[in-house]
PDB file with SEQRES, HELIX, SHEET and CRYST1 records, atoms N, CA, C and O in Angstrom:
SEQRES   1 A   83  UNK UNK UNK UNK UNK UNK UNK UNK UNK UNK UNK UNK UNK          
SEQRES   2 A   83  UNK UNK UNK UNK UNK UNK UNK UNK UNK UNK UNK UNK UNK          
SEQRES   3 A   83  UNK UNK UNK UNK UNK UNK UNK UNK UNK UNK UNK UNK UNK          
SEQRES   4 A   83  UNK UNK UNK UNK UNK UNK UNK UNK UNK UNK UNK UNK UNK          
SEQRES   5 A   83  UNK UNK UNK UNK UNK UNK UNK UNK UNK UNK UNK UNK UNK          
SEQRES   6 A   83  UNK UNK UNK UNK UNK UNK UNK UNK UNK UNK UNK UNK UNK          
SEQRES   7 A   83  UNK UNK UNK UNK UNK                                          
HELIX    1 AA1 UNK A    8  UNK A   13  1                                   6    
HELIX    2 AA2 UNK A   22  UNK A   24  5                                   3    
HELIX    3 AA3 UNK A   29  UNK A   39  1                                  11    
HELIX    4 AA4 UNK A   42  UNK A   49  1                                   8    
SHEET    1 AA1 5 UNK A  17  UNK A  19  0                                        
SHEET    2 AA1 5 UNK A   2  UNK A   5 -1                                        
SHEET    3 AA1 5 UNK A  73  UNK A  77  1                                        
SHEET    4 AA1 5 UNK A  54  UNK A  57 -1                                        
SHEET    5 AA1 5 UNK A  60  UNK A  62 -1                                        
CRYST1    1.000    1.000    1.000  90.00  90.00  90.00 P 1           1          
ATOM      1  N   UNK A   1      -3.754   6.528  -9.234  1.00  0.00           N  
ATOM      2  CA  UNK A   1      -2.354   6.349  -8.967  1.00  0.00           C  
ATOM      3  C   UNK A   1      -2.002   4.899  -9.287  1.00  0.00           C  
ATOM      4  O   UNK A   1      -2.695   3.965  -8.884  1.00  0.00           O  
ATOM      5  N   UNK A   2      -0.908   4.742 -10.019  1.00  0.00           N  
ATOM      6  CA  UNK A   2      -0.420   3.408 -10.362  1.00  0.00           C  
ATOM      7  C   UNK A   2       0.710   3.056  -9.409  1.00  0.00           C  
ATOM      8  O   UNK A   2       1.633   3.844  -9.203  1.00  0.00           O  
ATOM      9  N   UNK A   3       0.626   1.851  -8.825  1.00  0.00           N  
ATOM     10  CA  UNK A   3       1.634   1.384  -7.884  1.00  0.00           C  
ATOM     11  C   UNK A   3       2.231   0.096  -8.428  1.00  0.00           C  
ATOM     12  O   UNK A   3       1.523  -0.887  -8.646  1.00  0.00           O  
ATOM     13  N   UNK A   4       3.541   0.112  -8.646  1.00  0.00           N  
ATOM     14  CA  UNK A   4       4.263  -1.025  -9.202  1.00  0.00           C  
ATOM     15  C   UNK A   4       4.999  -1.770  -8.098  1.00  0.00           C  
ATOM     16  O   UNK A   4       5.436  -1.173  -7.114  1.00  0.00           O  
ATOM     17  N   UNK A   5       5.129  -3.066  -8.272  1.00  0.00           N  
ATOM     18  CA  UNK A   5       5.855  -3.913  -7.325  1.00  0.00           C  
ATOM     19  C   UNK A   5       6.894  -4.716  -8.093  1.00  0.00           C  
ATOM     20  O   UNK A   5       6.628  -5.209  -9.189  1.00  0.00           O  
ATOM     21  N   UNK A   6       8.078  -4.842  -7.508  1.00  0.00           N  
ATOM     22  CA  UNK A   6       9.162  -5.545  -8.179  1.00  0.00           C  
ATOM     23  C   UNK A   6       9.716  -6.669  -7.312  1.00  0.00           C  
ATOM     24  O   UNK A   6       9.548  -6.685  -6.093  1.00  0.00           O  
ATOM     25  N   UNK A   7      10.387  -7.613  -7.986  1.00  0.00           N  
ATOM     26  CA  UNK A   7      11.076  -8.737  -7.351  1.00  0.00           C  
ATOM     27  C   UNK A   7      10.102  -9.536  -6.469  1.00  0.00           C  
ATOM     28  O   UNK A   7       8.998  -9.865  -6.904  1.00  0.00           O  
ATOM     29  N   UNK A   8      10.507  -9.841  -5.253  1.00  0.00           N  
ATOM     30  CA  UNK A   8       9.676 -10.708  -4.401  1.00  0.00           C  
ATOM     31  C   UNK A   8       8.342 -10.065  -4.048  1.00  0.00           C  
ATOM     32  O   UNK A   8       7.375 -10.776  -3.774  1.00  0.00           O  
ATOM     33  N   UNK A   9       8.268  -8.738  -4.048  1.00  0.00           N  
ATOM     34  CA  UNK A   9       6.994  -8.065  -3.754  1.00  0.00           C  
ATOM     35  C   UNK A   9       5.972  -8.372  -4.847  1.00  0.00           C  
ATOM     36  O   UNK A   9       4.795  -8.598  -4.566  1.00  0.00           O  
ATOM     37  N   UNK A  10       6.434  -8.374  -6.081  1.00  0.00           N  
ATOM     38  CA  UNK A  10       5.570  -8.730  -7.209  1.00  0.00           C  
ATOM     39  C   UNK A  10       5.076 -10.166  -7.059  1.00  0.00           C  
ATOM     40  O   UNK A  10       3.901 -10.456  -7.287  1.00  0.00           O  
ATOM     41  N   UNK A  11       5.976 -11.051  -6.677  1.00  0.00           N  
ATOM     42  CA  UNK A  11       5.608 -12.462  -6.489  1.00  0.00           C  
ATOM     43  C   UNK A  11       4.602 -12.616  -5.355  1.00  0.00           C  
ATOM     44  O   UNK A  11       3.666 -13.408  -5.462  1.00  0.00           O  
ATOM     45  N   UNK A  12       4.784 -11.871  -4.277  1.00  0.00           N  
ATOM     46  CA  UNK A  12       3.880 -11.962  -3.134  1.00  0.00           C  
ATOM     47  C   UNK A  12       2.482 -11.458  -3.484  1.00  0.00           C  
ATOM     48  O   UNK A  12       1.484 -11.998  -3.009  1.00  0.00           O  
ATOM     49  N   UNK A  13       2.417 -10.420  -4.317  1.00  0.00           N  
ATOM     50  CA  UNK A  13       1.126  -9.877  -4.720  1.00  0.00           C  
ATOM     51  C   UNK A  13       0.447 -10.756  -5.759  1.00  0.00           C  
ATOM     52  O   UNK A  13      -0.777 -10.891  -5.770  1.00  0.00           O  
ATOM     53  N   UNK A  14       1.260 -11.357  -6.641  1.00  0.00           N  
ATOM     54  CA  UNK A  14       0.699 -12.175  -7.707  1.00  0.00           C  
ATOM     55  C   UNK A  14       0.437 -11.382  -8.967  1.00  0.00           C  
ATOM     56  O   UNK A  14      -0.105 -11.917  -9.935  1.00  0.00           O  
ATOM     57  N   UNK A  15       0.808 -10.132  -8.971  1.00  0.00           N  
ATOM     58  CA  UNK A  15       0.731  -9.269 -10.150  1.00  0.00           C  
ATOM     59  C   UNK A  15       1.728  -8.129  -9.964  1.00  0.00           C  
ATOM     60  O   UNK A  15       2.271  -7.935  -8.876  1.00  0.00           O  
ATOM     61  N   UNK A  16       1.957  -7.385 -11.033  1.00  0.00           N  
ATOM     62  CA  UNK A  16       3.020  -6.385 -10.948  1.00  0.00           C  
ATOM     63  C   UNK A  16       2.557  -4.986 -10.570  1.00  0.00           C  
ATOM     64  O   UNK A  16       3.387  -4.120 -10.296  1.00  0.00           O  
ATOM     65  N   UNK A  17       1.244  -4.745 -10.547  1.00  0.00           N  
ATOM     66  CA  UNK A  17       0.793  -3.403 -10.181  1.00  0.00           C  
ATOM     67  C   UNK A  17      -0.649  -3.411  -9.672  1.00  0.00           C  
ATOM     68  O   UNK A  17      -1.406  -4.355  -9.893  1.00  0.00           O  
ATOM     69  N   UNK A  18      -0.992  -2.338  -8.994  1.00  0.00           N  
ATOM     70  CA  UNK A  18      -2.362  -2.071  -8.575  1.00  0.00           C  
ATOM     71  C   UNK A  18      -2.644  -0.607  -8.861  1.00  0.00           C  
ATOM     72  O   UNK A  18      -1.721   0.197  -8.992  1.00  0.00           O  
ATOM     73  N   UNK A  19      -3.903  -0.267  -8.956  1.00  0.00           N  
ATOM     74  CA  UNK A  19      -4.319   1.119  -9.180  1.00  0.00           C  
ATOM     75  C   UNK A  19      -5.131   1.584  -7.975  1.00  0.00           C  
ATOM     76  O   UNK A  19      -5.914   0.823  -7.406  1.00  0.00           O  
ATOM     77  N   UNK A  20      -4.932   2.829  -7.602  1.00  0.00           N  
ATOM     78  CA  UNK A  20      -5.725   3.443  -6.541  1.00  0.00           C  
ATOM     79  C   UNK A  20      -6.492   4.611  -7.155  1.00  0.00           C  
ATOM     80  O   UNK A  20      -5.919   5.434  -7.869  1.00  0.00           O  
ATOM     81  N   UNK A  21      -7.781   4.676  -6.875  1.00  0.00           N  
ATOM     82  CA  UNK A  21      -8.619   5.752  -7.403  1.00  0.00           C  
ATOM     83  C   UNK A  21      -8.127   7.107  -6.902  1.00  0.00           C  
ATOM     84  O   UNK A  21      -7.600   7.217  -5.795  1.00  0.00           O  
ATOM     85  N   UNK A  22      -8.303   8.122  -7.718  1.00  0.00           N  
ATOM     86  CA  UNK A  22      -7.827   9.467  -7.374  1.00  0.00           C  
ATOM     87  C   UNK A  22      -8.286   9.917  -5.987  1.00  0.00           C  
ATOM     88  O   UNK A  22      -7.502  10.511  -5.246  1.00  0.00           O  
ATOM     89  N   UNK A  23      -9.518   9.651  -5.630  1.00  0.00           N  
ATOM     90  CA  UNK A  23     -10.056  10.080  -4.351  1.00  0.00           C  
ATOM     91  C   UNK A  23      -9.475   9.338  -3.158  1.00  0.00           C  
ATOM     92  O   UNK A  23      -9.602   9.794  -2.021  1.00  0.00           O  
ATOM     93  N   UNK A  24      -8.838   8.196  -3.406  1.00  0.00           N  
ATOM     94  CA  UNK A  24      -8.267   7.391  -2.333  1.00  0.00           C  
ATOM     95  C   UNK A  24      -6.769   7.601  -2.154  1.00  0.00           C  
ATOM     96  O   UNK A  24      -6.143   6.935  -1.329  1.00  0.00           O  
ATOM     97  N   UNK A  25      -6.197   8.512  -2.911  1.00  0.00           N  
ATOM     98  CA  UNK A  25      -4.751   8.750  -2.883  1.00  0.00           C  
ATOM     99  C   UNK A  25      -4.338   9.350  -1.539  1.00  0.00           C  
ATOM    100  O   UNK A  25      -4.809  10.426  -1.172  1.00  0.00           O  
ATOM    101  N   UNK A  26      -3.451   8.656  -0.795  1.00  0.00           N  
ATOM    102  CA  UNK A  26      -2.972   9.208   0.481  1.00  0.00           C  
ATOM    103  C   UNK A  26      -2.037  10.386   0.236  1.00  0.00           C  
ATOM    104  O   UNK A  26      -1.587  10.606  -0.888  1.00  0.00           O  
ATOM    105  N   UNK A  27      -1.751  11.132   1.277  1.00  0.00           N  
ATOM    106  CA  UNK A  27      -0.961  12.344   1.148  1.00  0.00           C  
ATOM    107  C   UNK A  27       0.531  12.136   1.041  1.00  0.00           C  
ATOM    108  O   UNK A  27       1.245  13.001   0.534  1.00  0.00           O  
ATOM    109  N   UNK A  28       1.020  10.979   1.519  1.00  0.00           N  
ATOM    110  CA  UNK A  28       2.464  10.740   1.456  1.00  0.00           C  
ATOM    111  C   UNK A  28       2.749   9.243   1.374  1.00  0.00           C  
ATOM    112  O   UNK A  28       1.839   8.417   1.450  1.00  0.00           O  
ATOM    113  N   UNK A  29       4.027   8.912   1.217  1.00  0.00           N  
ATOM    114  CA  UNK A  29       4.431   7.514   1.060  1.00  0.00           C  
ATOM    115  C   UNK A  29       4.060   6.693   2.295  1.00  0.00           C  
ATOM    116  O   UNK A  29       3.595   5.561   2.160  1.00  0.00           O  
ATOM    117  N   UNK A  30       4.253   7.232   3.476  1.00  0.00           N  
ATOM    118  CA  UNK A  30       3.906   6.500   4.701  1.00  0.00           C  
ATOM    119  C   UNK A  30       2.420   6.138   4.707  1.00  0.00           C  
ATOM    120  O   UNK A  30       2.053   5.023   5.076  1.00  0.00           O  
ATOM    121  N   UNK A  31       1.579   7.067   4.305  1.00  0.00           N  
ATOM    122  CA  UNK A  31       0.142   6.804   4.231  1.00  0.00           C  
ATOM    123  C   UNK A  31      -0.197   5.749   3.197  1.00  0.00           C  
ATOM    124  O   UNK A  31      -1.103   4.939   3.396  1.00  0.00           O  
ATOM    125  N   UNK A  32       0.536   5.762   2.087  1.00  0.00           N  
ATOM    126  CA  UNK A  32       0.316   4.756   1.052  1.00  0.00           C  
ATOM    127  C   UNK A  32       0.702   3.374   1.566  1.00  0.00           C  
ATOM    128  O   UNK A  32      -0.022   2.403   1.343  1.00  0.00           O  
ATOM    129  N   UNK A  33       1.833   3.282   2.247  1.00  0.00           N  
ATOM    130  CA  UNK A  33       2.237   1.982   2.815  1.00  0.00           C  
ATOM    131  C   UNK A  33       1.147   1.454   3.747  1.00  0.00           C  
ATOM    132  O   UNK A  33       0.789   0.277   3.689  1.00  0.00           O  
ATOM    133  N   UNK A  34       0.624   2.329   4.605  1.00  0.00           N  
ATOM    134  CA  UNK A  34      -0.420   1.904   5.546  1.00  0.00           C  
ATOM    135  C   UNK A  34      -1.667   1.441   4.804  1.00  0.00           C  
ATOM    136  O   UNK A  34      -2.251   0.413   5.145  1.00  0.00           O  
ATOM    137  N   UNK A  35      -2.071   2.193   3.797  1.00  0.00           N  
ATOM    138  CA  UNK A  35      -3.243   1.825   3.011  1.00  0.00           C  
ATOM    139  C   UNK A  35      -3.042   0.466   2.338  1.00  0.00           C  
ATOM    140  O   UNK A  35      -3.932  -0.384   2.363  1.00  0.00           O  
ATOM    141  N   UNK A  36      -1.880   0.271   1.744  1.00  0.00           N  
ATOM    142  CA  UNK A  36      -1.606  -0.993   1.076  1.00  0.00           C  
ATOM    143  C   UNK A  36      -1.563  -2.155   2.057  1.00  0.00           C  
ATOM    144  O   UNK A  36      -2.069  -3.236   1.756  1.00  0.00           O  
ATOM    145  N   UNK A  37      -0.965  -1.947   3.227  1.00  0.00           N  
ATOM    146  CA  UNK A  37      -0.865  -3.018   4.213  1.00  0.00           C  
ATOM    147  C   UNK A  37      -2.241  -3.519   4.636  1.00  0.00           C  
ATOM    148  O   UNK A  37      -2.383  -4.679   5.024  1.00  0.00           O  
ATOM    149  N   UNK A  38      -3.245  -2.668   4.567  1.00  0.00           N  
ATOM    150  CA  UNK A  38      -4.607  -3.065   4.934  1.00  0.00           C  
ATOM    151  C   UNK A  38      -5.353  -3.754   3.801  1.00  0.00           C  
ATOM    152  O   UNK A  38      -6.380  -4.394   4.029  1.00  0.00           O  
ATOM    153  N   UNK A  39      -4.836  -3.625   2.572  1.00  0.00           N  
ATOM    154  CA  UNK A  39      -5.601  -4.122   1.430  1.00  0.00           C  
ATOM    155  C   UNK A  39      -4.935  -5.253   0.654  1.00  0.00           C  
ATOM    156  O   UNK A  39      -5.501  -5.741  -0.323  1.00  0.00           O  
ATOM    157  N   UNK A  40      -3.740  -5.679   1.072  1.00  0.00           N  
ATOM    158  CA  UNK A  40      -3.050  -6.775   0.381  1.00  0.00           C  
ATOM    159  C   UNK A  40      -2.951  -7.986   1.301  1.00  0.00           C  
ATOM    160  O   UNK A  40      -3.346  -7.930   2.465  1.00  0.00           O  
ATOM    161  N   UNK A  41      -2.423  -9.070   0.767  1.00  0.00           N  
ATOM    162  CA  UNK A  41      -2.281 -10.278   1.585  1.00  0.00           C  
ATOM    163  C   UNK A  41      -1.246 -10.074   2.696  1.00  0.00           C  
ATOM    164  O   UNK A  41      -0.443  -9.142   2.648  1.00  0.00           O  
ATOM    165  N   UNK A  42      -1.280 -10.944   3.677  1.00  0.00           N  
ATOM    166  CA  UNK A  42      -0.437 -10.819   4.872  1.00  0.00           C  
ATOM    167  C   UNK A  42       1.052 -10.817   4.547  1.00  0.00           C  
ATOM    168  O   UNK A  42       1.816 -10.038   5.117  1.00  0.00           O  
ATOM    169  N   UNK A  43       1.460 -11.686   3.636  1.00  0.00           N  
ATOM    170  CA  UNK A  43       2.885 -11.785   3.277  1.00  0.00           C  
ATOM    171  C   UNK A  43       3.404 -10.463   2.697  1.00  0.00           C  
ATOM    172  O   UNK A  43       4.470  -9.989   3.089  1.00  0.00           O  
ATOM    173  N   UNK A  44       2.656  -9.875   1.771  1.00  0.00           N  
ATOM    174  CA  UNK A  44       3.072  -8.601   1.187  1.00  0.00           C  
ATOM    175  C   UNK A  44       2.971  -7.481   2.214  1.00  0.00           C  
ATOM    176  O   UNK A  44       3.822  -6.593   2.235  1.00  0.00           O  
ATOM    177  N   UNK A  45       1.960  -7.503   3.056  1.00  0.00           N  
ATOM    178  CA  UNK A  45       1.815  -6.473   4.096  1.00  0.00           C  
ATOM    179  C   UNK A  45       3.038  -6.470   5.011  1.00  0.00           C  
ATOM    180  O   UNK A  45       3.538  -5.407   5.376  1.00  0.00           O  
ATOM    181  N   UNK A  46       3.516  -7.650   5.380  1.00  0.00           N  
ATOM    182  CA  UNK A  46       4.711  -7.734   6.225  1.00  0.00           C  
ATOM    183  C   UNK A  46       5.936  -7.201   5.499  1.00  0.00           C  
ATOM    184  O   UNK A  46       6.765  -6.523   6.105  1.00  0.00           O  
ATOM    185  N   UNK A  47       6.063  -7.495   4.217  1.00  0.00           N  
ATOM    186  CA  UNK A  47       7.192  -6.985   3.437  1.00  0.00           C  
ATOM    187  C   UNK A  47       7.148  -5.467   3.335  1.00  0.00           C  
ATOM    188  O   UNK A  47       8.183  -4.810   3.445  1.00  0.00           O  
ATOM    189  N   UNK A  48       5.965  -4.905   3.127  1.00  0.00           N  
ATOM    190  CA  UNK A  48       5.842  -3.451   3.013  1.00  0.00           C  
ATOM    191  C   UNK A  48       6.157  -2.752   4.332  1.00  0.00           C  
ATOM    192  O   UNK A  48       6.528  -1.578   4.338  1.00  0.00           O  
ATOM    193  N   UNK A  49       6.014  -3.461   5.446  1.00  0.00           N  
ATOM    194  CA  UNK A  49       6.342  -2.885   6.753  1.00  0.00           C  
ATOM    195  C   UNK A  49       7.850  -2.841   6.987  1.00  0.00           C  
ATOM    196  O   UNK A  49       8.316  -2.150   7.893  1.00  0.00           O  
ATOM    197  N   UNK A  50       8.609  -3.567   6.185  1.00  0.00           N  
ATOM    198  CA  UNK A  50      10.072  -3.617   6.321  1.00  0.00           C  
ATOM    199  C   UNK A  50      10.667  -2.272   5.894  1.00  0.00           C  
ATOM    200  O   UNK A  50      10.463  -1.851   4.756  1.00  0.00           O  
ATOM    201  N   UNK A  51      11.395  -1.592   6.778  1.00  0.00           N  
ATOM    202  CA  UNK A  51      11.966  -0.290   6.417  1.00  0.00           C  
ATOM    203  C   UNK A  51      13.036  -0.379   5.329  1.00  0.00           C  
ATOM    204  O   UNK A  51      13.433   0.644   4.771  1.00  0.00           O  
ATOM    205  N   UNK A  52      13.506  -1.591   5.022  1.00  0.00           N  
ATOM    206  CA  UNK A  52      14.496  -1.754   3.959  1.00  0.00           C  
ATOM    207  C   UNK A  52      13.874  -1.836   2.569  1.00  0.00           C  
ATOM    208  O   UNK A  52      14.598  -1.851   1.573  1.00  0.00           O  
ATOM    209  N   UNK A  53      12.546  -1.891   2.482  1.00  0.00           N  
ATOM    210  CA  UNK A  53      11.862  -1.875   1.192  1.00  0.00           C  
ATOM    211  C   UNK A  53      11.809  -0.430   0.718  1.00  0.00           C  
ATOM    212  O   UNK A  53      11.277   0.446   1.399  1.00  0.00           O  
ATOM    213  N   UNK A  54      12.367  -0.201  -0.457  1.00  0.00           N  
ATOM    214  CA  UNK A  54      12.449   1.147  -1.013  1.00  0.00           C  
ATOM    215  C   UNK A  54      11.168   1.547  -1.723  1.00  0.00           C  
ATOM    216  O   UNK A  54      10.387   0.707  -2.170  1.00  0.00           O  
ATOM    217  N   UNK A  55      10.975   2.859  -1.813  1.00  0.00           N  
ATOM    218  CA  UNK A  55       9.870   3.414  -2.576  1.00  0.00           C  
ATOM    219  C   UNK A  55      10.427   4.452  -3.541  1.00  0.00           C  
ATOM    220  O   UNK A  55      11.263   5.276  -3.171  1.00  0.00           O  
ATOM    221  N   UNK A  56       9.955   4.401  -4.776  1.00  0.00           N  
ATOM    222  CA  UNK A  56      10.310   5.409  -5.768  1.00  0.00           C  
ATOM    223  C   UNK A  56       9.028   6.058  -6.270  1.00  0.00           C  
ATOM    224  O   UNK A  56       8.026   5.384  -6.504  1.00  0.00           O  
ATOM    225  N   UNK A  57       9.074   7.357  -6.428  1.00  0.00           N  
ATOM    226  CA  UNK A  57       7.945   8.099  -6.989  1.00  0.00           C  
ATOM    227  C   UNK A  57       8.450   8.746  -8.270  1.00  0.00           C  
ATOM    228  O   UNK A  57       9.412   9.514  -8.268  1.00  0.00           O  
ATOM    229  N   UNK A  58       7.776   8.415  -9.359  1.00  0.00           N  
ATOM    230  CA  UNK A  58       8.174   8.924 -10.673  1.00  0.00           C  
ATOM    231  C   UNK A  58       9.653   8.640 -10.939  1.00  0.00           C  
ATOM    232  O   UNK A  58      10.388   9.492 -11.439  1.00  0.00           O  
ATOM    233  N   UNK A  59      10.067   7.419 -10.591  1.00  0.00           N  
ATOM    234  CA  UNK A  59      11.397   6.866 -10.844  1.00  0.00           C  
ATOM    235  C   UNK A  59      12.517   7.525 -10.038  1.00  0.00           C  
ATOM    236  O   UNK A  59      13.675   7.503 -10.454  1.00  0.00           O  
ATOM    237  N   UNK A  60      12.179   8.105  -8.896  1.00  0.00           N  
ATOM    238  CA  UNK A  60      13.181   8.673  -7.994  1.00  0.00           C  
ATOM    239  C   UNK A  60      12.924   8.119  -6.593  1.00  0.00           C  
ATOM    240  O   UNK A  60      11.814   8.235  -6.073  1.00  0.00           O  
ATOM    241  N   UNK A  61      13.949   7.517  -5.980  1.00  0.00           N  
ATOM    242  CA  UNK A  61      13.802   6.964  -4.630  1.00  0.00           C  
ATOM    243  C   UNK A  61      13.527   8.112  -3.661  1.00  0.00           C  
ATOM    244  O   UNK A  61      14.205   9.139  -3.677  1.00  0.00           O  
ATOM    245  N   UNK A  62      12.511   7.910  -2.815  1.00  0.00           N  
ATOM    246  CA  UNK A  62      12.072   8.959  -1.892  1.00  0.00           C  
ATOM    247  C   UNK A  62      11.880   8.394  -0.492  1.00  0.00           C  
ATOM    248  O   UNK A  62      11.865   7.178  -0.299  1.00  0.00           O  
ATOM    249  N   UNK A  63      11.733   9.279   0.476  1.00  0.00           N  
ATOM    250  CA  UNK A  63      11.483   8.900   1.858  1.00  0.00           C  
ATOM    251  C   UNK A  63       9.996   8.813   2.170  1.00  0.00           C  
ATOM    252  O   UNK A  63       9.147   9.090   1.322  1.00  0.00           O  
ATOM    253  N   UNK A  64       9.704   8.427   3.393  1.00  0.00           N  
ATOM    254  CA  UNK A  64       8.322   8.222   3.832  1.00  0.00           C  
ATOM    255  C   UNK A  64       7.482   9.494   3.835  1.00  0.00           C  
ATOM    256  O   UNK A  64       6.262   9.426   3.691  1.00  0.00           O  
ATOM    257  N   UNK A  65       8.106  10.630   3.994  1.00  0.00           N  
ATOM    258  CA  UNK A  65       7.368  11.892   4.075  1.00  0.00           C  
ATOM    259  C   UNK A  65       7.094  12.511   2.706  1.00  0.00           C  
ATOM    260  O   UNK A  65       6.450  13.557   2.615  1.00  0.00           O  
ATOM    261  N   UNK A  66       7.578  11.873   1.648  1.00  0.00           N  
ATOM    262  CA  UNK A  66       7.414  12.441   0.303  1.00  0.00           C  
ATOM    263  C   UNK A  66       5.924  12.563  -0.030  1.00  0.00           C  
ATOM    264  O   UNK A  66       5.182  11.587   0.082  1.00  0.00           O  
ATOM    265  N   UNK A  67       5.485  13.760  -0.440  1.00  0.00           N  
ATOM    266  CA  UNK A  67       4.068  13.952  -0.780  1.00  0.00           C  
ATOM    267  C   UNK A  67       3.704  13.232  -2.071  1.00  0.00           C  
ATOM    268  O   UNK A  67       4.533  13.076  -2.968  1.00  0.00           O  
ATOM    269  N   UNK A  68       2.460  12.801  -2.150  1.00  0.00           N  
ATOM    270  CA  UNK A  68       1.946  12.115  -3.330  1.00  0.00           C  
ATOM    271  C   UNK A  68       0.779  12.866  -3.937  1.00  0.00           C  
ATOM    272  O   UNK A  68       0.003  13.515  -3.235  1.00  0.00           O  
ATOM    273  N   UNK A  69       0.667  12.769  -5.250  1.00  0.00           N  
ATOM    274  CA  UNK A  69      -0.508  13.255  -5.972  1.00  0.00           C  
ATOM    275  C   UNK A  69      -1.027  12.112  -6.825  1.00  0.00           C  
ATOM    276  O   UNK A  69      -0.293  11.165  -7.107  1.00  0.00           O  
ATOM    277  N   UNK A  70      -2.271  12.189  -7.234  1.00  0.00           N  
ATOM    278  CA  UNK A  70      -2.912  11.062  -7.908  1.00  0.00           C  
ATOM    279  C   UNK A  70      -2.252  10.695  -9.237  1.00  0.00           C  
ATOM    280  O   UNK A  70      -2.413   9.564  -9.696  1.00  0.00           O  
ATOM    281  N   UNK A  71      -1.529  11.594  -9.858  1.00  0.00           N  
ATOM    282  CA  UNK A  71      -0.889  11.298 -11.146  1.00  0.00           C  
ATOM    283  C   UNK A  71       0.476  10.625 -10.998  1.00  0.00           C  
ATOM    284  O   UNK A  71       1.095  10.279 -12.004  1.00  0.00           O  
ATOM    285  N   UNK A  72       0.961  10.431  -9.758  1.00  0.00           N  
ATOM    286  CA  UNK A  72       2.268   9.824  -9.535  1.00  0.00           C  
ATOM    287  C   UNK A  72       2.281   8.351  -9.910  1.00  0.00           C  
ATOM    288  O   UNK A  72       1.268   7.658  -9.816  1.00  0.00           O  
ATOM    289  N   UNK A  73       3.450   7.888 -10.338  1.00  0.00           N  
ATOM    290  CA  UNK A  73       3.707   6.460 -10.488  1.00  0.00           C  
ATOM    291  C   UNK A  73       4.622   6.073  -9.340  1.00  0.00           C  
ATOM    292  O   UNK A  73       5.722   6.609  -9.206  1.00  0.00           O  
ATOM    293  N   UNK A  74       4.169   5.148  -8.517  1.00  0.00           N  
ATOM    294  CA  UNK A  74       4.902   4.743  -7.319  1.00  0.00           C  
ATOM    295  C   UNK A  74       5.372   3.308  -7.505  1.00  0.00           C  
ATOM    296  O   UNK A  74       4.648   2.471  -8.044  1.00  0.00           O  
ATOM    297  N   UNK A  75       6.588   3.034  -7.055  1.00  0.00           N  
ATOM    298  CA  UNK A  75       7.120   1.676  -7.143  1.00  0.00           C  
ATOM    299  C   UNK A  75       7.716   1.269  -5.802  1.00  0.00           C  
ATOM    300  O   UNK A  75       8.381   2.066  -5.140  1.00  0.00           O  
ATOM    301  N   UNK A  76       7.473   0.028  -5.411  1.00  0.00           N  
ATOM    302  CA  UNK A  76       8.085  -0.537  -4.210  1.00  0.00           C  
ATOM    303  C   UNK A  76       8.984  -1.679  -4.635  1.00  0.00           C  
ATOM    304  O   UNK A  76       8.608  -2.502  -5.470  1.00  0.00           O  
ATOM    305  N   UNK A  77      10.188  -1.726  -4.048  1.00  0.00           N  
ATOM    306  CA  UNK A  77      11.119  -2.784  -4.376  1.00  0.00           C  
ATOM    307  C   UNK A  77      12.045  -3.061  -3.200  1.00  0.00           C  
ATOM    308  O   UNK A  77      12.431  -2.153  -2.464  1.00  0.00           O  
ATOM    309  N   UNK A  78      12.395  -4.342  -3.039  1.00  0.00           N  
ATOM    310  CA  UNK A  78      13.297  -4.705  -1.947  1.00  0.00           C  
ATOM    311  C   UNK A  78      14.733  -4.319  -2.300  1.00  0.00           C  
ATOM    312  O   UNK A  78      15.036  -4.042  -3.460  1.00  0.00           O  
ATOM    313  N   UNK A  79      15.616  -4.300  -1.300  1.00  0.00           N  
ATOM    314  CA  UNK A  79      17.021  -4.025  -1.595  1.00  0.00           C  
ATOM    315  C   UNK A  79      17.559  -5.074  -2.571  1.00  0.00           C  
ATOM    316  O   UNK A  79      17.225  -6.255  -2.482  1.00  0.00           O  
ATOM    317  N   UNK A  80      18.373  -4.629  -3.475  1.00  0.00           N  
ATOM    318  CA  UNK A  80      18.952  -5.536  -4.466  1.00  0.00           C  
ATOM    319  C   UNK A  80      20.363  -5.933  -4.028  1.00  0.00           C  
ATOM    320  O   UNK A  80      21.097  -5.150  -3.424  1.00  0.00           O  
ATOM    321  N   UNK A  81      20.705  -7.155  -4.349  1.00  0.00           N  
ATOM    322  CA  UNK A  81      22.058  -7.620  -4.078  1.00  0.00           C  
ATOM    323  C   UNK A  81      22.705  -8.018  -5.382  1.00  0.00           C  
ATOM    324  O   UNK A  81      22.031  -8.477  -6.304  1.00  0.00           O  
ATOM    325  N   UNK A  82      23.973  -7.849  -5.461  1.00  0.00           N  
ATOM    326  CA  UNK A  82      24.704  -8.218  -6.674  1.00  0.00           C  
ATOM    327  C   UNK A  82      25.568  -9.430  -6.424  1.00  0.00           C  
ATOM    328  O   UNK A  82      25.687  -9.909  -5.296  1.00  0.00           O  
ATOM    329  N   UNK A  83      26.159  -9.913  -7.476  1.00  0.00           N  
ATOM    330  CA  UNK A  83      26.992 -11.065  -7.241  1.00  0.00           C  
ATOM    331  C   UNK A  83      27.836 -11.455  -8.383  1.00  0.00           C  
ATOM    332  O   UNK A  83      28.588 -12.426  -8.293  1.00  0.00           O  
TER     333      UNK A  83                                                      
END                                                                             
């Protein structure tokens, strides 16, 4: 599973994506957030805990209960502001 990070999340991680092995793929978005929070730096873990950080699966914004499969492309991004 490929997981992409955008905006400040990308900066906090220091790269734009991570890969998770097929056997380690959690069952839903909430499980993925928990898994990531345990494996990334503290700053990014705190950002991922923010309920305002969106998740998209295969380019569609989804909720925490959305099921995941190993072939999904997942993206996390903070709320965007315009100006």
